[in-house]
C-alpha angles and dihedrals in degrees: 000000000000122000089248092056091045091054089046096053094040090058094069125076109179118146117278093248097051108130101152107095091130086069102035133344114213108237121241127255088255089057091050093047090051093052089047092050093048091046090053091048089051093049089051091055099251107174116264092239090063093047091050093055084094090068091071094046091055095045092050091051092049090052092053094046096045101040092231121127115265090244090056097063134075136176124255131180095230147000090249091054094047095049091047091057090050091049093052092048100051121123113252114285139064133316119211118216139159117251087221092067122118110271096252085065092051110038093055093059093043090052090049089051091049087055089052095245101116145005120238117219121188122232111248108265133226109240113242093005114090091168093057109136125243103256133184087245095055090044092051090048092051101049120113130194090259097050108123098168147020122209122200140155117243088223124027109239095212097050113011091241113156115230117235092238092174092053092044089048089054094045095053097044113192096357119112119268115211114194126194097208100176096109097049114022110109094019102052118063099219143148097256093177090079085083126082090205122022114187119188132174115205100213097089127040093000088058093214098130133242122321094034128112146104146222121222121196132199121221087260089050094050091047096051107030118087119213092231091154094041119124144200096297089059096071141069118276094008093179093055100102102199102136095243130100117263134214119280120257115249118253129011095323088083083078092062111118103187140330108301129214115291087208092059092046091050092049093050093046090051095046091048091048089053092049092050091050089066102023132236093261092057092050091047093050092054091047091048091051095047093044090048093050089047093049091049094052091045091053093047088053090055094250117147113242115206095185123083115276095215115081091217090065101046144045127212100307118105114188118196121199113230115204128223097023091286100132097108089051093048090046088055091053092049090051091051088051092052095255112135114205138138127256118215111195122310098307111049148043126204120215121184125195129200136190090273094053112118136204088254090065093053091046088054094050097045091049090061092041093057107259110168110253114260116240110255115251112249112248119248115252115256112251115246118247127206112248 
């Protein structure tokens, strides 16, 4: 390992059995220290302009890691908030979305439809397969003349399947592509500029903590999306209190609603700096190797794996089928053994590995899941010594 990777791994301190990064990624010591430093500065009365210097650090890092221009990114406190802003800003028409999406990528569109701002159309399903991935073919078959946008997750939260963003981009033509990137950004080395709106919360794989995130917009997205939910910090001369509306700021900053938390900005900036120090590709390789080892052992133990076996088709989520509706009971046993995972319904448990996940974590999970015990290795005979 390189010194940079050593430093990166040593900065984290989650419990050994933590396999739940798809729900929440415990922040690093460096992130915690940044939040503490900024909190201390705030308590000492440091001017807000000084505290908010972290905003620019975070935005610059987002630009580098996404490939979007710096002027095309804006901070947001969560994926849900960012998608809601996109949903309310769509041009008139319909949005196409799968009913199997995570709720944050459904409620935003439903709320915009309730407000009379859009029409929600559901992606054609696959009979008998609720876990069927969103594919370019399904998207193409579901498009209607009034479709103005397609919303999809870069990584399916149920299975870990990677979406074919390039294929979907080609299938939808000039329509807007809205990508929920929270389950993939930072651990999948992808071309994120295929999206017209990329929305990412930082509390999962980026390990930046709650209240962190960003929205990145393409030129097409900036031209078509309206900042209906933008606020006073998204306009020119925001501190000129003259009681009249001001001109919108150029770029994605027009979607800013108010001053965000400098503690969140600092946490995101630090987390992204740590990621850049080792590179997304390095993190991705470690996750792929660990997930592959986990899947191989699960299959050898006779456990049904609902995630793709090929590392080229999945991210860090490994979903295990649990027969007989026993998933809640198995989840309780995992918890008692110090293994943190997510139970989905009665028939599956979702594990998620990160670059910091060790073999010991997989051992603990597999012991509960019922992997046959491995025969102990015979000890090597001690060499005789001359008295």
